[in-house]
C-alpha beads as a LAMMPS data file, in Angstrom:
LAMMPS data file: protein, C-alpha beads

470 atoms
469 bonds

1 atom types
1 bond types

-500.0 500.0 xlo xhi
-500.0 500.0 ylo yhi
-500.0 500.0 zlo zhi

Masses

1 110.0

Atoms # bond

1 1 1 -158.299 8.722 395.046
2 1 1 -161.735 10.118 395.543
3 1 1 -164.623 7.743 394.827
4 1 1 -166.712 8.278 391.715
5 1 1 -170.034 9.903 392.667
6 1 1 -173.048 9.590 390.317
7 1 1 -175.024 12.837 390.187
8 1 1 -178.319 10.934 390.599
9 1 1 -180.687 11.203 393.511
10 1 1 -183.335 8.520 394.306
11 1 1 -186.019 10.426 392.393
12 1 1 -183.837 10.555 389.288
13 1 1 -183.111 6.833 389.535
14 1 1 -186.829 6.024 389.862
15 1 1 -187.658 8.094 386.788
16 1 1 -184.884 6.376 384.846
17 1 1 -186.146 2.927 385.853
18 1 1 -189.680 3.786 384.772
19 1 1 -188.305 4.954 381.434
20 1 1 -186.383 1.696 380.966
21 1 1 -189.439 -0.390 381.874
22 1 1 -191.557 1.631 379.456
23 1 1 -189.003 1.130 376.689
24 1 1 -188.895 -2.624 377.339
25 1 1 -192.677 -2.803 377.359
26 1 1 -192.844 -0.829 374.131
27 1 1 -190.245 -3.118 372.579
28 1 1 -192.213 -6.206 373.590
29 1 1 -195.447 -4.731 372.270
30 1 1 -193.746 -3.774 369.016
31 1 1 -192.247 -7.262 368.733
32 1 1 -195.661 -8.893 369.313
33 1 1 -197.264 -6.526 366.821
34 1 1 -194.688 -7.486 364.225
35 1 1 -195.407 -11.171 364.864
36 1 1 -199.128 -10.727 364.351
37 1 1 -198.503 -8.470 361.354
38 1 1 -196.753 -11.357 359.622
39 1 1 -200.016 -13.317 359.944
40 1 1 -202.277 -10.550 358.661
41 1 1 -204.425 -11.560 355.696
42 1 1 -204.355 -8.708 353.210
43 1 1 -206.990 -10.207 350.949
44 1 1 -208.532 -13.638 350.387
45 1 1 -209.130 -14.520 346.730
46 1 1 -212.707 -13.707 345.773
47 1 1 -213.361 -11.954 349.071
48 1 1 -215.911 -9.127 349.264
49 1 1 -214.928 -5.831 350.853
50 1 1 -215.020 -5.960 354.674
51 1 1 -214.072 -3.580 357.442
52 1 1 -212.545 -6.052 359.901
53 1 1 -209.040 -7.519 360.102
54 1 1 -208.208 -11.177 359.478
55 1 1 -205.160 -13.196 360.449
56 1 1 -203.999 -16.756 359.956
57 1 1 -200.859 -18.786 360.350
58 1 1 -199.043 -21.185 362.614
59 1 1 -198.261 -21.471 366.291
60 1 1 -195.564 -23.994 367.137
61 1 1 -196.594 -26.113 370.110
62 1 1 -193.504 -28.348 370.111
63 1 1 -190.342 -26.925 368.503
64 1 1 -188.272 -30.052 369.136
65 1 1 -190.677 -32.312 367.247
66 1 1 -191.699 -29.524 364.837
67 1 1 -195.404 -29.700 365.613
68 1 1 -197.516 -26.666 364.702
69 1 1 -201.212 -25.790 364.830
70 1 1 -202.891 -23.644 362.191
71 1 1 -205.415 -20.936 363.102
72 1 1 -207.717 -18.459 361.393
73 1 1 -208.731 -15.326 363.293
74 1 1 -211.481 -12.909 362.266
75 1 1 -211.704 -9.805 364.414
76 1 1 -215.127 -8.517 365.412
77 1 1 -216.790 -6.377 362.756
78 1 1 -217.147 -3.394 365.090
79 1 1 -214.834 -2.264 367.906
80 1 1 -212.875 -5.518 368.397
81 1 1 -211.032 -4.131 371.414
82 1 1 -214.286 -4.117 373.402
83 1 1 -215.534 -7.537 372.256
84 1 1 -214.836 -10.975 373.755
85 1 1 -212.498 -13.548 372.258
86 1 1 -214.163 -16.808 371.239
87 1 1 -212.218 -19.968 370.433
88 1 1 -214.157 -22.389 368.189
89 1 1 -213.311 -26.101 367.909
90 1 1 -214.900 -28.677 365.626
91 1 1 -215.092 -32.367 366.416
92 1 1 -214.499 -35.616 364.626
93 1 1 -212.099 -36.234 366.231
94 1 1 -209.984 -34.964 363.378
95 1 1 -212.111 -32.434 361.472
96 1 1 -211.272 -28.871 360.564
97 1 1 -212.546 -25.809 362.385
98 1 1 -211.494 -23.779 359.344
99 1 1 -213.386 -25.821 356.753
100 1 1 -216.391 -26.697 358.908
101 1 1 -216.736 -23.982 361.544
102 1 1 -215.414 -20.945 359.688
103 1 1 -216.452 -21.737 356.108
104 1 1 -219.647 -23.745 356.632
105 1 1 -221.100 -22.549 359.922
106 1 1 -220.421 -19.323 361.800
107 1 1 -217.494 -17.626 360.045
108 1 1 -217.664 -14.402 358.010
109 1 1 -217.578 -16.070 354.560
110 1 1 -218.832 -19.076 352.654
111 1 1 -217.308 -20.267 349.369
112 1 1 -219.482 -20.035 346.275
113 1 1 -217.712 -21.078 343.113
114 1 1 -214.582 -18.962 342.731
115 1 1 -215.659 -16.302 345.211
116 1 1 -216.539 -15.856 348.869
117 1 1 -219.921 -14.514 349.946
118 1 1 -220.677 -12.847 353.255
119 1 1 -222.384 -14.831 355.981
120 1 1 -224.999 -12.434 357.271
121 1 1 -225.110 -14.304 360.576
122 1 1 -221.391 -14.616 361.203
123 1 1 -220.469 -14.797 364.866
124 1 1 -217.795 -12.143 364.366
125 1 1 -220.675 -9.676 364.435
126 1 1 -220.583 -10.218 368.205
127 1 1 -217.060 -11.419 369.001
128 1 1 -213.485 -11.898 367.851
129 1 1 -213.565 -15.417 366.383
130 1 1 -210.544 -17.715 366.587
131 1 1 -210.749 -21.017 364.675
132 1 1 -208.156 -23.668 365.468
133 1 1 -207.353 -26.709 363.316
134 1 1 -206.683 -29.230 366.046
135 1 1 -205.287 -31.788 366.784
136 1 1 -201.982 -31.986 364.916
137 1 1 -202.623 -33.555 361.496
138 1 1 -205.945 -31.784 360.902
139 1 1 -206.219 -29.417 357.950
140 1 1 -203.065 -27.319 357.635
141 1 1 -201.758 -28.262 361.105
142 1 1 -198.760 -30.552 360.845
143 1 1 -195.809 -32.385 362.326
144 1 1 -192.677 -33.124 360.331
145 1 1 -192.436 -36.527 362.020
146 1 1 -195.438 -38.613 360.998
147 1 1 -195.235 -40.660 364.205
148 1 1 -196.920 -37.673 365.861
149 1 1 -200.137 -38.665 364.098
150 1 1 -200.100 -42.185 365.519
151 1 1 -200.306 -41.424 369.228
152 1 1 -202.899 -38.642 369.460
153 1 1 -205.426 -38.695 372.267
154 1 1 -207.529 -36.326 374.360
155 1 1 -204.716 -35.600 376.819
156 1 1 -202.253 -34.614 374.089
157 1 1 -204.888 -32.551 372.277
158 1 1 -205.807 -30.599 375.426
159 1 1 -202.162 -29.904 376.240
160 1 1 -201.411 -28.741 372.685
161 1 1 -204.467 -26.478 372.689
162 1 1 -203.354 -24.882 375.953
163 1 1 -199.844 -24.256 374.621
164 1 1 -201.374 -22.835 371.447
165 1 1 -203.447 -20.312 373.392
166 1 1 -200.485 -19.258 375.545
167 1 1 -198.327 -18.609 372.497
168 1 1 -201.131 -17.084 370.457
169 1 1 -201.476 -14.421 373.148
170 1 1 -197.775 -13.753 372.620
171 1 1 -198.681 -12.718 369.073
172 1 1 -201.856 -10.895 370.084
173 1 1 -201.260 -9.445 373.577
174 1 1 -204.012 -6.882 373.016
175 1 1 -206.561 -9.677 373.542
176 1 1 -204.958 -11.099 376.677
177 1 1 -207.433 -9.337 378.978
178 1 1 -210.456 -9.917 376.770
179 1 1 -213.231 -12.154 378.065
180 1 1 -212.449 -15.643 376.745
181 1 1 -215.130 -18.123 375.711
182 1 1 -214.411 -21.622 374.422
183 1 1 -217.024 -23.101 372.110
184 1 1 -217.429 -26.069 369.813
185 1 1 -219.578 -29.006 368.822
186 1 1 -219.726 -32.787 368.580
187 1 1 -216.432 -34.315 369.795
188 1 1 -215.531 -30.843 371.031
189 1 1 -217.638 -32.038 373.975
190 1 1 -214.291 -33.589 374.891
191 1 1 -211.929 -30.908 373.584
192 1 1 -213.615 -27.895 375.203
193 1 1 -214.109 -29.077 378.825
194 1 1 -210.635 -30.641 378.899
195 1 1 -209.017 -27.413 377.690
196 1 1 -211.083 -25.344 380.125
197 1 1 -209.975 -27.586 382.985
198 1 1 -206.307 -27.102 382.059
199 1 1 -206.846 -23.343 381.848
200 1 1 -208.316 -23.268 385.366
201 1 1 -205.361 -25.270 386.654
202 1 1 -202.896 -23.009 384.839
203 1 1 -204.558 -19.873 386.234
204 1 1 -203.840 -21.032 389.780
205 1 1 -200.133 -20.595 389.036
206 1 1 -200.259 -17.772 386.509
207 1 1 -203.516 -15.934 385.891
208 1 1 -203.232 -15.592 382.121
209 1 1 -206.657 -16.580 380.811
210 1 1 -209.790 -14.525 381.453
211 1 1 -212.126 -17.505 380.984
212 1 1 -215.776 -16.437 381.156
213 1 1 -217.727 -19.406 379.799
214 1 1 -217.949 -22.456 377.565
215 1 1 -220.640 -23.475 375.076
216 1 1 -221.094 -27.001 373.703
217 1 1 -223.233 -27.851 370.685
218 1 1 -224.648 -31.392 370.280
219 1 1 -221.690 -32.561 372.339
220 1 1 -220.381 -35.986 373.299
221 1 1 -220.396 -35.711 377.095
222 1 1 -221.173 -39.171 378.406
223 1 1 -220.837 -41.960 375.884
224 1 1 -223.525 -44.401 377.031
225 1 1 -226.237 -41.774 377.599
226 1 1 -225.530 -39.873 374.381
227 1 1 -225.364 -42.952 372.172
228 1 1 -228.178 -44.948 373.731
229 1 1 -230.585 -42.043 373.263
230 1 1 -230.444 -42.669 369.516
231 1 1 -232.842 -45.608 369.555
232 1 1 -235.707 -43.581 371.034
233 1 1 -234.934 -40.680 368.709
234 1 1 -235.018 -42.909 365.613
235 1 1 -238.282 -44.510 366.714
236 1 1 -240.011 -41.293 367.825
237 1 1 -239.220 -39.667 364.477
238 1 1 -240.489 -42.613 362.469
239 1 1 -237.094 -43.712 361.172
240 1 1 -237.324 -47.289 362.501
241 1 1 -240.120 -49.772 363.096
242 1 1 -241.574 -50.860 366.434
243 1 1 -239.965 -54.290 366.151
244 1 1 -236.523 -52.870 365.349
245 1 1 -236.848 -50.394 368.216
246 1 1 -237.614 -53.275 370.560
247 1 1 -234.550 -55.202 369.370
248 1 1 -232.439 -52.035 369.430
249 1 1 -233.232 -51.415 373.086
250 1 1 -233.392 -54.977 374.417
251 1 1 -230.793 -56.920 372.448
252 1 1 -228.183 -54.352 371.454
253 1 1 -226.774 -51.614 373.672
254 1 1 -225.688 -49.031 371.127
255 1 1 -222.814 -47.584 373.135
256 1 1 -221.507 -51.092 373.709
257 1 1 -221.805 -51.751 369.982
258 1 1 -219.695 -48.696 369.135
259 1 1 -217.073 -49.720 371.684
260 1 1 -217.039 -53.231 370.224
261 1 1 -216.765 -51.729 366.739
262 1 1 -213.654 -49.789 367.719
263 1 1 -212.171 -52.908 369.314
264 1 1 -213.063 -55.103 366.338
265 1 1 -215.264 -57.443 368.360
266 1 1 -218.873 -56.704 367.382
267 1 1 -221.302 -59.415 368.464
268 1 1 -223.159 -61.086 365.540
269 1 1 -226.633 -60.364 366.922
270 1 1 -225.832 -56.716 367.548
271 1 1 -224.358 -56.437 364.088
272 1 1 -227.599 -57.783 362.572
273 1 1 -229.675 -55.303 364.582
274 1 1 -227.509 -52.377 363.476
275 1 1 -227.705 -53.484 359.844
276 1 1 -231.493 -53.465 360.142
277 1 1 -231.390 -50.009 361.732
278 1 1 -229.236 -48.784 358.848
279 1 1 -231.589 -50.318 356.302
280 1 1 -234.710 -48.754 357.816
281 1 1 -233.248 -45.316 358.474
282 1 1 -231.988 -45.337 354.853
283 1 1 -228.786 -43.982 353.455
284 1 1 -230.869 -41.300 351.751
285 1 1 -231.680 -39.642 355.073
286 1 1 -228.852 -37.794 356.745
287 1 1 -228.570 -38.837 360.381
288 1 1 -227.152 -35.453 361.340
289 1 1 -230.306 -33.699 360.118
290 1 1 -233.215 -36.084 359.691
291 1 1 -235.442 -33.475 357.997
292 1 1 -232.972 -32.095 355.475
293 1 1 -232.853 -33.299 351.873
294 1 1 -229.781 -35.360 351.026
295 1 1 -227.988 -32.774 348.890
296 1 1 -226.014 -31.629 351.894
297 1 1 -222.433 -31.027 352.708
298 1 1 -220.454 -33.971 353.983
299 1 1 -219.046 -31.640 356.620
300 1 1 -221.421 -33.821 358.591
301 1 1 -218.710 -36.456 358.310
302 1 1 -217.013 -34.568 361.137
303 1 1 -218.786 -37.020 363.413
304 1 1 -218.510 -40.128 361.272
305 1 1 -216.498 -41.964 363.917
306 1 1 -219.444 -41.464 366.243
307 1 1 -221.699 -43.390 363.877
308 1 1 -219.526 -46.243 362.561
309 1 1 -222.239 -48.202 360.771
310 1 1 -222.512 -45.237 358.395
311 1 1 -218.852 -44.929 357.446
312 1 1 -219.352 -46.759 354.152
313 1 1 -222.209 -44.501 353.093
314 1 1 -221.633 -41.837 350.482
315 1 1 -223.242 -38.460 351.104
316 1 1 -223.899 -36.058 348.258
317 1 1 -221.568 -33.101 348.639
318 1 1 -222.559 -29.503 348.028
319 1 1 -221.045 -26.953 350.385
320 1 1 -218.069 -29.133 351.222
321 1 1 -217.032 -29.383 347.577
322 1 1 -216.868 -25.602 347.453
323 1 1 -214.747 -25.470 350.607
324 1 1 -212.377 -28.249 349.566
325 1 1 -211.845 -26.719 346.142
326 1 1 -211.291 -23.255 347.578
327 1 1 -208.824 -24.257 350.296
328 1 1 -206.815 -26.378 347.873
329 1 1 -206.133 -23.429 345.569
330 1 1 -202.505 -22.319 345.640
331 1 1 -203.397 -18.618 345.760
332 1 1 -205.764 -19.229 348.677
333 1 1 -203.152 -21.145 350.664
334 1 1 -200.650 -18.350 350.054
335 1 1 -203.180 -15.768 351.256
336 1 1 -203.741 -17.846 354.411
337 1 1 -199.966 -18.262 354.963
338 1 1 -200.684 -21.997 354.926
339 1 1 -198.787 -24.952 353.548
340 1 1 -199.351 -28.659 353.130
341 1 1 -196.890 -30.863 355.009
342 1 1 -196.998 -34.632 354.511
343 1 1 -200.269 -34.515 352.546
344 1 1 -201.143 -33.628 348.972
345 1 1 -204.521 -32.042 349.653
346 1 1 -206.288 -30.124 352.388
347 1 1 -209.187 -32.244 353.655
348 1 1 -212.210 -31.468 355.837
349 1 1 -211.421 -34.454 358.062
350 1 1 -207.918 -35.839 358.478
351 1 1 -207.001 -39.075 356.744
352 1 1 -203.563 -39.252 358.368
353 1 1 -204.610 -38.933 361.992
354 1 1 -204.787 -42.101 364.102
355 1 1 -206.794 -40.850 367.080
356 1 1 -207.361 -42.929 370.189
357 1 1 -211.064 -43.466 369.537
358 1 1 -211.685 -45.288 372.806
359 1 1 -211.226 -41.912 374.518
360 1 1 -214.839 -41.343 373.497
361 1 1 -215.851 -43.660 376.338
362 1 1 -214.319 -41.360 378.984
363 1 1 -217.138 -39.106 380.254
364 1 1 -216.456 -35.374 380.209
365 1 1 -219.701 -34.401 381.940
366 1 1 -217.691 -34.823 385.153
367 1 1 -215.257 -32.137 383.980
368 1 1 -218.175 -29.879 383.086
369 1 1 -219.264 -30.170 386.723
370 1 1 -215.809 -29.069 387.904
371 1 1 -215.930 -26.056 385.592
372 1 1 -219.306 -25.016 386.994
373 1 1 -218.012 -25.429 390.542
374 1 1 -215.218 -23.031 389.607
375 1 1 -217.872 -20.439 388.737
376 1 1 -217.642 -20.664 384.951
377 1 1 -221.014 -20.570 383.112
378 1 1 -221.773 -23.482 380.789
379 1 1 -224.232 -23.659 377.898
380 1 1 -225.170 -26.984 376.296
381 1 1 -227.276 -26.605 373.163
382 1 1 -228.768 -29.077 370.703
383 1 1 -229.938 -28.852 367.139
384 1 1 -233.173 -30.817 367.521
385 1 1 -232.962 -32.602 364.141
386 1 1 -229.741 -34.434 365.010
387 1 1 -230.112 -38.170 365.635
388 1 1 -226.370 -38.786 366.152
389 1 1 -226.096 -36.883 369.444
390 1 1 -229.799 -36.350 370.169
391 1 1 -231.119 -33.594 372.382
392 1 1 -232.734 -36.177 374.667
393 1 1 -229.379 -37.506 375.844
394 1 1 -227.881 -34.036 376.313
395 1 1 -230.949 -32.815 378.219
396 1 1 -230.808 -35.859 380.500
397 1 1 -227.129 -35.278 381.247
398 1 1 -227.572 -31.566 381.962
399 1 1 -230.534 -32.186 384.260
400 1 1 -228.645 -34.923 386.085
401 1 1 -225.612 -32.673 386.538
402 1 1 -227.804 -29.885 387.915
403 1 1 -229.260 -32.279 390.492
404 1 1 -225.819 -33.570 391.422
405 1 1 -224.533 -30.010 391.953
406 1 1 -227.661 -28.946 393.843
407 1 1 -228.575 -26.282 391.276
408 1 1 -232.185 -25.159 391.376
409 1 1 -234.110 -24.326 388.220
410 1 1 -233.911 -20.561 387.689
411 1 1 -235.580 -20.523 384.256
412 1 1 -238.264 -23.235 383.887
413 1 1 -238.439 -25.136 380.606
414 1 1 -239.938 -22.741 378.062
415 1 1 -239.822 -21.625 374.436
416 1 1 -237.520 -18.893 373.226
417 1 1 -237.968 -16.730 370.138
418 1 1 -235.971 -15.568 367.162
419 1 1 -237.936 -12.853 365.409
420 1 1 -241.570 -13.932 365.323
421 1 1 -240.842 -17.649 365.361
422 1 1 -240.045 -20.107 368.116
423 1 1 -236.276 -20.510 368.098
424 1 1 -236.253 -23.491 370.443
425 1 1 -236.658 -24.420 374.095
426 1 1 -234.491 -23.677 377.103
427 1 1 -234.007 -24.360 380.793
428 1 1 -231.500 -22.772 383.177
429 1 1 -230.142 -24.067 386.483
430 1 1 -228.625 -21.820 389.130
431 1 1 -228.009 -19.098 386.526
432 1 1 -224.787 -20.903 385.594
433 1 1 -225.810 -24.069 383.716
434 1 1 -228.063 -23.681 380.663
435 1 1 -229.621 -26.079 378.212
436 1 1 -231.209 -24.953 374.956
437 1 1 -232.503 -26.498 371.775
438 1 1 -232.379 -24.828 368.368
439 1 1 -235.551 -25.638 366.465
440 1 1 -234.984 -27.104 363.030
441 1 1 -231.220 -27.259 363.468
442 1 1 -228.893 -30.101 362.560
443 1 1 -225.816 -31.480 364.284
444 1 1 -224.032 -28.381 362.956
445 1 1 -226.598 -25.872 364.196
446 1 1 -225.059 -22.645 362.778
447 1 1 -225.008 -24.283 359.323
448 1 1 -228.697 -25.151 359.201
449 1 1 -230.165 -22.437 361.464
450 1 1 -227.678 -19.549 361.341
451 1 1 -229.975 -16.770 362.567
452 1 1 -231.307 -18.731 365.535
453 1 1 -227.791 -19.860 366.424
454 1 1 -226.586 -16.248 366.420
455 1 1 -229.411 -15.212 368.774
456 1 1 -228.428 -18.028 371.149
457 1 1 -224.733 -17.130 370.912
458 1 1 -225.327 -13.442 371.591
459 1 1 -227.536 -14.172 374.606
460 1 1 -224.845 -16.440 376.019
461 1 1 -222.103 -13.834 375.617
462 1 1 -224.241 -11.147 377.238
463 1 1 -225.401 -13.475 380.047
464 1 1 -229.023 -12.577 379.438
465 1 1 -232.083 -14.818 379.049
466 1 1 -233.113 -15.973 375.617
467 1 1 -235.988 -13.891 374.205
468 1 1 -239.320 -14.852 375.768
469 1 1 -241.520 -13.235 373.114
470 1 1 -241.339 -11.538 369.736

Bonds

1 1 1 2
2 1 2 3
3 1 3 4
4 1 4 5
5 1 5 6
6 1 6 7
7 1 7 8
8 1 8 9
9 1 9 10
10 1 10 11
11 1 11 12
12 1 12 13
13 1 13 14
14 1 14 15
15 1 15 16
16 1 16 17
17 1 17 18
18 1 18 19
19 1 19 20
20 1 20 21
21 1 21 22
22 1 22 23
23 1 23 24
24 1 24 25
25 1 25 26
26 1 26 27
27 1 27 28
28 1 28 29
29 1 29 30
30 1 30 31
31 1 31 32
32 1 32 33
33 1 33 34
34 1 34 35
35 1 35 36
36 1 36 37
37 1 37 38
38 1 38 39
39 1 39 40
40 1 40 41
41 1 41 42
42 1 42 43
43 1 43 44
44 1 44 45
45 1 45 46
46 1 46 47
47 1 47 48
48 1 48 49
49 1 49 50
50 1 50 51
51 1 51 52
52 1 52 53
53 1 53 54
54 1 54 55
55 1 55 56
56 1 56 57
57 1 57 58
58 1 58 59
59 1 59 60
60 1 60 61
61 1 61 62
62 1 62 63
63 1 63 64
64 1 64 65
65 1 65 66
66 1 66 67
67 1 67 68
68 1 68 69
69 1 69 70
70 1 70 71
71 1 71 72
72 1 72 73
73 1 73 74
74 1 74 75
75 1 75 76
76 1 76 77
77 1 77 78
78 1 78 79
79 1 79 80
80 1 80 81
81 1 81 82
82 1 82 83
83 1 83 84
84 1 84 85
85 1 85 86
86 1 86 87
87 1 87 88
88 1 88 89
89 1 89 90
90 1 90 91
91 1 91 92
92 1 92 93
93 1 93 94
94 1 94 95
95 1 95 96
96 1 96 97
97 1 97 98
98 1 98 99
99 1 99 100
100 1 100 101
101 1 101 102
102 1 102 103
103 1 103 104
104 1 104 105
105 1 105 106
106 1 106 107
107 1 107 108
108 1 108 109
109 1 109 110
110 1 110 111
111 1 111 112
112 1 112 113
113 1 113 114
114 1 114 115
115 1 115 116
116 1 116 117
117 1 117 118
118 1 118 119
119 1 119 120
120 1 120 121
121 1 121 122
122 1 122 123
123 1 123 124
124 1 124 125
125 1 125 126
126 1 126 127
127 1 127 128
128 1 128 129
129 1 129 130
130 1 130 131
131 1 131 132
132 1 132 133
133 1 133 134
134 1 134 135
135 1 135 136
136 1 136 137
137 1 137 138
138 1 138 139
139 1 139 140
140 1 140 141
141 1 141 142
142 1 142 143
143 1 143 144
144 1 144 145
145 1 145 146
146 1 146 147
147 1 147 148
148 1 148 149
149 1 149 150
150 1 150 151
151 1 151 152
152 1 152 153
153 1 153 154
154 1 154 155
155 1 155 156
156 1 156 157
157 1 157 158
158 1 158 159
159 1 159 160
160 1 160 161
161 1 161 162
162 1 162 163
163 1 163 164
164 1 164 165
165 1 165 166
166 1 166 167
167 1 167 168
168 1 168 169
169 1 169 170
170 1 170 171
171 1 171 172
172 1 172 173
173 1 173 174
174 1 174 175
175 1 175 176
176 1 176 177
177 1 177 178
178 1 178 179
179 1 179 180
180 1 180 181
181 1 181 182
182 1 182 183
183 1 183 184
184 1 184 185
185 1 185 186
186 1 186 187
187 1 187 188
188 1 188 189
189 1 189 190
190 1 190 191
191 1 191 192
192 1 192 193
193 1 193 194
194 1 194 195
195 1 195 196
196 1 196 197
197 1 197 198
198 1 198 199
199 1 199 200
200 1 200 201
201 1 201 202
202 1 202 203
203 1 203 204
204 1 204 205
205 1 205 206
206 1 206 207
207 1 207 208
208 1 208 209
209 1 209 210
210 1 210 211
211 1 211 212
212 1 212 213
213 1 213 214
214 1 214 215
215 1 215 216
216 1 216 217
217 1 217 218
218 1 218 219
219 1 219 220
220 1 220 221
221 1 221 222
222 1 222 223
223 1 223 224
224 1 224 225
225 1 225 226
226 1 226 227
227 1 227 228
228 1 228 229
229 1 229 230
230 1 230 231
231 1 231 232
232 1 232 233
233 1 233 234
234 1 234 235
235 1 235 236
236 1 236 237
237 1 237 238
238 1 238 239
239 1 239 240
240 1 240 241
241 1 241 242
242 1 242 243
243 1 243 244
244 1 244 245
245 1 245 246
246 1 246 247
247 1 247 248
248 1 248 249
249 1 249 250
250 1 250 251
251 1 251 252
252 1 252 253
253 1 253 254
254 1 254 255
255 1 255 256
256 1 256 257
257 1 257 258
258 1 258 259
259 1 259 260
260 1 260 261
261 1 261 262
262 1 262 263
263 1 263 264
264 1 264 265
265 1 265 266
266 1 266 267
267 1 267 268
268 1 268 269
269 1 269 270
270 1 270 271
271 1 271 272
272 1 272 273
273 1 273 274
274 1 274 275
275 1 275 276
276 1 276 277
277 1 277 278
278 1 278 279
279 1 279 280
280 1 280 281
281 1 281 282
282 1 282 283
283 1 283 284
284 1 284 285
285 1 285 286
286 1 286 287
287 1 287 288
288 1 288 289
289 1 289 290
290 1 290 291
291 1 291 292
292 1 292 293
293 1 293 294
294 1 294 295
295 1 295 296
296 1 296 297
297 1 297 298
298 1 298 299
299 1 299 300
300 1 300 301
301 1 301 302
302 1 302 303
303 1 303 304
304 1 304 305
305 1 305 306
306 1 306 307
307 1 307 308
308 1 308 309
309 1 309 310
310 1 310 311
311 1 311 312
312 1 312 313
313 1 313 314
314 1 314 315
315 1 315 316
316 1 316 317
317 1 317 318
318 1 318 319
319 1 319 320
320 1 320 321
321 1 321 322
322 1 322 323
323 1 323 324
324 1 324 325
325 1 325 326
326 1 326 327
327 1 327 328
328 1 328 329
329 1 329 330
330 1 330 331
331 1 331 332
332 1 332 333
333 1 333 334
334 1 334 335
335 1 335 336
336 1 336 337
337 1 337 338
338 1 338 339
339 1 339 340
340 1 340 341
341 1 341 342
342 1 342 343
343 1 343 344
344 1 344 345
345 1 345 346
346 1 346 347
347 1 347 348
348 1 348 349
349 1 349 350
350 1 350 351
351 1 351 352
352 1 352 353
353 1 353 354
354 1 354 355
355 1 355 356
356 1 356 357
357 1 357 358
358 1 358 359
359 1 359 360
360 1 360 361
361 1 361 362
362 1 362 363
363 1 363 364
364 1 364 365
365 1 365 366
366 1 366 367
367 1 367 368
368 1 368 369
369 1 369 370
370 1 370 371
371 1 371 372
372 1 372 373
373 1 373 374
374 1 374 375
375 1 375 376
376 1 376 377
377 1 377 378
378 1 378 379
379 1 379 380
380 1 380 381
381 1 381 382
382 1 382 383
383 1 383 384
384 1 384 385
385 1 385 386
386 1 386 387
387 1 387 388
388 1 388 389
389 1 389 390
390 1 390 391
391 1 391 392
392 1 392 393
393 1 393 394
394 1 394 395
395 1 395 396
396 1 396 397
397 1 397 398
398 1 398 399
399 1 399 400
400 1 400 401
401 1 401 402
402 1 402 403
403 1 403 404
404 1 404 405
405 1 405 406
406 1 406 407
407 1 407 408
408 1 408 409
409 1 409 410
410 1 410 411
411 1 411 412
412 1 412 413
413 1 413 414
414 1 414 415
415 1 415 416
416 1 416 417
417 1 417 418
418 1 418 419
419 1 419 420
420 1 420 421
421 1 421 422
422 1 422 423
423 1 423 424
424 1 424 425
425 1 425 426
426 1 426 427
427 1 427 428
428 1 428 429
429 1 429 430
430 1 430 431
431 1 431 432
432 1 432 433
433 1 433 434
434 1 434 435
435 1 435 436
436 1 436 437
437 1 437 438
438 1 438 439
439 1 439 440
440 1 440 441
441 1 441 442
442 1 442 443
443 1 443 444
444 1 444 445
445 1 445 446
446 1 446 447
447 1 447 448
448 1 448 449
449 1 449 450
450 1 450 451
451 1 451 452
452 1 452 453
453 1 453 454
454 1 454 455
455 1 455 456
456 1 456 457
457 1 457 458
458 1 458 459
459 1 459 460
460 1 460 461
461 1 461 462
462 1 462 463
463 1 463 464
464 1 464 465
465 1 465 466
466 1 466 467
467 1 467 468
468 1 468 469
469 1 469 470
């Protein structure tokens, strides 16, 4: 019998293969689009009219243990396809990037009674903003097995965040090639460098992430330096007496005190000194913004574990009440495609998470050095009214890292401007490591100085110097 001959030549076969590949690619793109479409927010209750798209929902990071992270994504106001992607992480550990970052700091809206009002200085004016409630057990993020909340540490958090980003790109492949920046504040001084390090390691095997920079606000980078800078800050701002300052610095090492506090072994003399510090600084002055009146949002509790002698204090709530009430509305949760699992209420900071607090003693400034060596720009910025992670400690750490890496000063210490006012001070090393202060800003800089924070953010994204004059 004669053999069966296909009437195809090599050219025909090549064309057919291209067609098949195109169809598969189109199918995958359509499938991803349908996944993201399920997460599209059609309208948030009380929301004003806007021209950008919003999405929120879950990304499963461990199907076997049913562990999922919740995100909120606000596309850039104008031409999102051309703008970078910015991941924002809040600290704690255990506080919500949705409730704190998005709704109190740099997101597009802020709750006001039953409605949302526009934030004129939202960072989605400059970038596509992705807010992640991490680790598992924070906000709407959940695990069906509560044992997952009892063993959380920096290593697990970094791994989960990496898996989240990988799978989020599966939903939003159109942003896969966008410039990626990872930003955050407070304990995100641990989250952000650790995630960036994993991304760099992952990219050696599979170049998925287009990481272009990281920015850290009032971050915990090196426990002893950050915490022991508080005594001088308290004293220099008139919050404690000369005699208490002397005891604070000679008798009681603050970082050692915090470590002892976590271990349940605080020395009696150190305890007495810290009680005196608490008495003199007063519970009517917020340590996260020493110049602000006390009717402030307790979003500042996002760092309460970093200041244990204050845990028992009650802080008057203003903005946080609005956020908590809004995010606990049934219609709002439905609009966000969110659900409560294992908890009755959404909370700014998790009350079910048992984080390994001693991880705070592991310095991440070392990881920041590795990131710089890999060619990734780093910005460390400080709200200068924060006494919890004072600018003096951060500035010391950045300068020391620059010396260790052999980076010369490329922008000498100088003022920068926002409008016709001094926005803060800055210094740059080797055009890759930057330090900046935000004048008049608190621990949560975009909350207290939104316009100045936006100027700093935009300069960082565009890799240009902060304004030298008005």
